[in-house]
One Martini backbone bead per residue (centre of mass of N, CA, C, O) as a GRO file, in nm:
protein
   90
    1MET     BB    1   0.097   0.036   0.021
    2LEU     BB    2   0.111   0.392  -0.031
    3ASP     BB    3  -0.051   0.619   0.107
    4SER     BB    4  -0.193   0.837  -0.122
    5ALA     BB    5  -0.387   0.957   0.039
    6PRO     BB    6  -0.516   1.165   0.218
    7THR     BB    7  -0.446   1.318   0.550
    8ASP     BB    8  -0.704   1.436   0.601
    9ALA     BB    9  -0.966   1.343   0.787
   10ARG     BB   10  -1.202   1.438   0.608
   11ALA     BB   11  -1.101   1.327   0.342
   12LEU     BB   12  -1.087   1.036   0.438
   13GLY     BB   13  -1.383   1.012   0.520
   14LEU     BB   14  -1.504   1.071   0.242
   15LEU     BB   15  -1.361   0.840   0.096
   16ALA     BB   16  -1.476   0.617   0.276
   17LEU     BB   17  -1.768   0.670   0.214
   18ALA     BB   18  -1.759   0.629  -0.091
   19THR     BB   19  -1.641   0.343  -0.077
   20ALA     BB   20  -1.847   0.203   0.108
   21VAL     BB   21  -2.115   0.282  -0.072
   22SER     BB   22  -2.030   0.119  -0.335
   23ASP     BB   23  -2.143  -0.104  -0.156
   24GLU     BB   24  -2.457  -0.206  -0.123
   25ARG     BB   25  -2.452  -0.378   0.138
   26ARG     BB   26  -2.292  -0.182   0.312
   27ALA     BB   27  -2.477   0.060   0.281
   28ARG     BB   28  -2.731  -0.068   0.401
   29ARG     BB   29  -2.615  -0.132   0.680
   30PHE     BB   30  -2.547   0.158   0.755
   31LEU     BB   31  -2.831   0.276   0.726
   32ASP     BB   32  -2.973   0.081   0.920
   33LEU     BB   33  -2.795   0.140   1.176
   34THR     BB   34  -2.839   0.465   1.171
   35GLY     BB   35  -3.126   0.565   1.031
   36ILE     BB   36  -3.048   0.686   0.766
   37GLY     BB   37  -3.077   0.847   0.476
   38THR     BB   38  -2.969   0.943   0.172
   39ASP     BB   39  -3.024   1.245   0.208
   40GLU     BB   40  -2.880   1.280   0.479
   41LEU     BB   41  -2.610   1.178   0.386
   42ARG     BB   42  -2.559   1.406   0.186
   43GLU     BB   43  -2.591   1.647   0.389
   44ARG     BB   44  -2.365   1.499   0.609
   45ALA     BB   45  -2.089   1.415   0.472
   46ALA     BB   46  -1.898   1.647   0.634
   47ASP     BB   47  -1.956   1.531   0.905
   48PRO     BB   48  -1.760   1.424   1.156
   49ALA     BB   49  -1.963   1.231   1.294
   50LEU     BB   50  -2.032   1.062   1.044
   51LEU     BB   51  -1.744   0.979   0.965
   52ALA     BB   52  -1.679   0.838   1.231
   53ALA     BB   53  -1.913   0.635   1.216
   54LEU     BB   54  -1.820   0.496   0.961
   55ILE     BB   55  -1.548   0.395   1.072
   56ARG     BB   56  -1.667   0.237   1.307
   57PHE     BB   57  -1.825   0.047   1.128
   58LEU     BB   58  -1.572  -0.075   0.996
   59GLU     BB   59  -1.431  -0.169   1.261
   60ALA     BB   60  -1.664  -0.379   1.342
   61HIS     BB   61  -1.570  -0.496   1.041
   62GLU     BB   62  -1.275  -0.582   0.933
   63PRO     BB   63  -1.323  -0.650   0.632
   64ASP     BB   64  -1.423  -0.366   0.565
   65LEU     BB   65  -1.177  -0.206   0.649
   66ILE     BB   66  -0.983  -0.347   0.455
   67ASP     BB   67  -1.130  -0.298   0.189
   68VAL     BB   68  -1.135   0.011   0.202
   69ALA     BB   69  -0.835   0.060   0.240
   70GLU     BB   70  -0.744  -0.078  -0.019
   71ALA     BB   71  -0.913   0.102  -0.213
   72MET     BB   72  -0.753   0.366  -0.094
   73ASP     BB   73  -0.448   0.306  -0.030
   74VAL     BB   74  -0.450   0.222   0.285
   75LYS     BB   75  -0.425   0.187   0.605
   76PRO     BB   76  -0.626   0.106   0.859
   77GLU     BB   77  -0.485   0.299   1.066
   78THR     BB   78  -0.553   0.558   0.913
   79LEU     BB   79  -0.859   0.546   0.972
   80VAL     BB   80  -0.843   0.542   1.278
   81THR     BB   81  -0.703   0.815   1.305
   82ALA     BB   82  -0.921   0.978   1.163
   83ARG     BB   83  -1.144   0.916   1.365
   84GLN     BB   84  -1.010   1.046   1.608
   85GLN     BB   85  -0.999   1.330   1.482
   86LEU     BB   86  -1.304   1.360   1.431
   87GLU     BB   87  -1.390   1.334   1.730
   88GLU     BB   88  -1.245   1.602   1.814
   89GLU     BB   89  -1.448   1.784   1.633
   90GLU     BB   90  -1.736   1.730   1.773
   0.00000   0.00000   0.00000
């Protein structure tokens, strides 16, 4: 992995969100678990709390975390660090 993705926590969170919801099953699970709809997801896409929740969702199922990290060309630890930084912004 090159870790060539952005290093800014919000940018990483947005990229993780886009990558995660590109998988229909994963997107449906996230929406079902959070109770938000697609319109609200679009409206809150840059919200640090939502981005942190998305990364926590990925962390809860390690295969998802690894899949999304690989698709983003980053280490899973990079996403975990981004989540921690996003939580500090909340």
